[in-house]
C-alpha positions as CSV (number, residue, x, y, z in Angstrom):
1,M,90.0,91.2,116.8
2,Q,93.0,90.5,114.1
3,E,94.2,93.6,112.4
4,P,93.5,93.3,108.7
5,Q,96.6,92.2,106.5
6,M,97.7,95.2,104.9
7,F,100.5,95.8,102.3
8,V,101.1,99.4,101.8
9,V,103.0,101.2,98.9
10,N,104.0,104.5,98.9
11,F,105.2,106.6,96.2
12,I,107.1,109.7,97.2
13,S,109.2,112.6,95.7
14,F,112.0,114.1,96.3
15,G,111.3,117.5,94.6
16,A,110.7,116.6,91.0
17,G,107.4,114.4,91.4
18,I,107.0,110.6,92.0
19,D,107.5,108.2,89.3
20,I,104.7,108.0,87.3
21,E,106.0,105.0,85.3
22,T,105.8,102.3,87.9
23,Q,102.7,103.8,89.5
24,A,100.9,103.2,86.0
25,K,103.0,99.6,85.9
26,F,101.4,99.2,89.2
27,D,97.7,100.5,88.7
28,A,97.5,98.6,85.5
29,F,98.7,95.0,87.7
30,L,96.0,95.9,89.9
31,E,93.3,96.9,87.6
32,T,93.9,93.6,85.4
33,K,95.2,90.3,88.0
34,Y,93.3,92.0,91.5
35,P,90.2,94.2,90.8
36,N,88.4,92.6,93.7
37,L,90.9,94.0,96.4
38,N,90.3,96.5,98.2
39,V,92.3,99.7,97.7
40,E,92.4,103.0,99.3
41,R,94.3,105.5,98.1
42,V,95.7,108.2,100.1
43,H,97.3,111.4,98.6
44,W,99.6,113.8,100.6
45,G,101.8,115.9,99.4
46,R,101.9,118.1,96.6
47,E,103.8,116.1,94.0
48,G,102.1,113.0,93.7
49,E,102.6,111.7,96.4
50,V,100.4,108.9,97.7
51,N,100.1,105.7,99.6
52,Y,98.4,102.4,98.6
53,C,96.7,101.0,101.5
54,I,95.5,97.3,100.4
55,N,93.7,95.1,102.2
56,L,94.9,91.3,101.4
57,D,92.1,89.9,103.7
58,R,90.3,88.3,101.0
59,L,93.4,86.7,99.4
60,S,94.6,82.8,100.5
61,E,97.8,82.6,101.9
62,M,99.5,81.3,98.6
63,Q,97.7,83.9,96.5
64,R,98.9,86.8,99.2
65,S,102.3,85.3,98.1
66,D,101.9,85.8,95.2
67,F,100.0,89.2,95.2
68,V,103.4,90.5,97.3
69,R,106.2,89.0,95.0
70,E,104.8,90.2,91.9
71,S,103.9,93.9,93.3
72,T,108.0,93.3,94.8
73,E,109.0,92.4,91.2
74,I,106.9,95.9,89.5
75,L,107.7,98.3,92.5
76,G,111.1,97.0,94.0
77,R,113.3,98.5,90.9
78,S,112.4,102.1,92.1
79,S,113.9,104.7,94.2
80,L,111.0,106.8,94.9
81,V,108.5,103.7,96.1
82,K,108.3,102.6,99.4
83,I,106.2,99.1,100.4
84,S,105.4,97.5,103.5
85,E,103.3,95.2,105.1
86,K,102.1,97.5,108.3
87,P,98.7,99.3,108.9
88,C,98.4,102.0,106.6
89,C,99.3,105.8,107.3
90,R,96.3,108.2,106.6
């Protein structure tokens, strides 16, 4: 069986909390443009750290490409956000 196509976003902290402005922008993006995606939020830290595990299997190849590009535009400006396409750490 094939592994699901995952997009993982890690909101991290270096002692002063996560980038809540970028998190809010990304949440709004998900809610308005991709409301049917399966997004699992895994909280793991004491300063709001959270991993977003997003299953992209419901999207076509073109939609996946668009999603990754748009997400990177939103998230890529913050040093407190890491993105990857791999299995999610829970």
